[in-house]
Structure formats: structure tokens, C-alpha cells
Phi, psi and omega in degrees: 000142183295330188279338185303316177298324178294318180296314180300320178297316179298313180297316180299315180302318187259004181302326182295339180267000180304128180089348178281149175290127182263324180212147171232122179240130178225141177224133177223153177245121179235121181054038176080005179251130179274127177244134181233151180222131174231121179237131175213150180292160183296332181285345188293325178297319179293322177300309179302318180298317179296317181293319178294319178296320178296318179299317180294320179294317178298320180294318180297317179297317179296318178299318178298316177296317180299316179297319178295318180296318180295317179294320178296318179296318179297319179294320181288323185269346184310309180299322178292319179298314181297318180294320179297314182292330182285339180290128183300335179291341180302325182242006184282137174061207177279115182244157177202178182300317183300315180293320179293324176295319176300318179297315179298319179297321179290322181285327184233068186296339182273355183273149175292146182298327178294318178297316180297324173300318176295318179300314182296316180300315178296316180297318179296319179296315181293322177297314179299317181298320184283326187245342184079004180239000000 
């Protein structure tokens, strides 16, 4: 996984601080007034910045993986979607997801039901986009 070297680097950098107190927070109420105290060592802000940067990078990498997976799925499922939409039964009479899923199962008997669900969802979305219905 791409993130493991980054995680190891982050852990190695901050290992020397392992077990040290990072923050002390105290809150008291005196005569109806809330008093608060926050004490943290000088290194803690850099630690938080490193953790936040790592989180943002991990999120960016996950978003990139998700976009690639979605693009791959669309490319892989595209021919099935087009064939399903081309069948006149796709829009004939009263149609709904269940009937379209049944049609997809008949057209593509070797495909997994989860894949067929994705095909139907994509076909319905593309049909709506093309026709407004």
C-alpha cells in the first residue's frame, strides 16, 4: 500500500514523544464563570500539523483510488449498459428497477447480481440523462 511508508515515517518521527503528555485541559466554574486552561508543549503544534497533513494526503489518495475505480467500472460496464439500454424492453410499458434487473439477468446470465445492479443503475441514470424521464 502506498501509505505505509508515510505512516512508518510519521511514527518514526514522533516515536521519541511516545508516552509524553501532549495536552492538559482543565475547566472550572467559579461564581457562575467558566475558566479554562489548556497547556501543551511547543512540539505539539508541529505534531498536529503532521497528523493533519497525513490525513489530507490519505484522503487525497483515497479519492484518487475511488475515481480510478469508478472510471474502470464505467469502462468495464459500458458495453453491458449500452446493450441493456438498446433492448426495447428497457423502456417498454411500466418499467422499474426490478423489471430492468430481471431483463439484465436474462441478457447477461453469466454476470453476478451485484454487477447487474450496477449496470441497471448506470443504465437508468444514462437513460434519465438522455430523455429526462
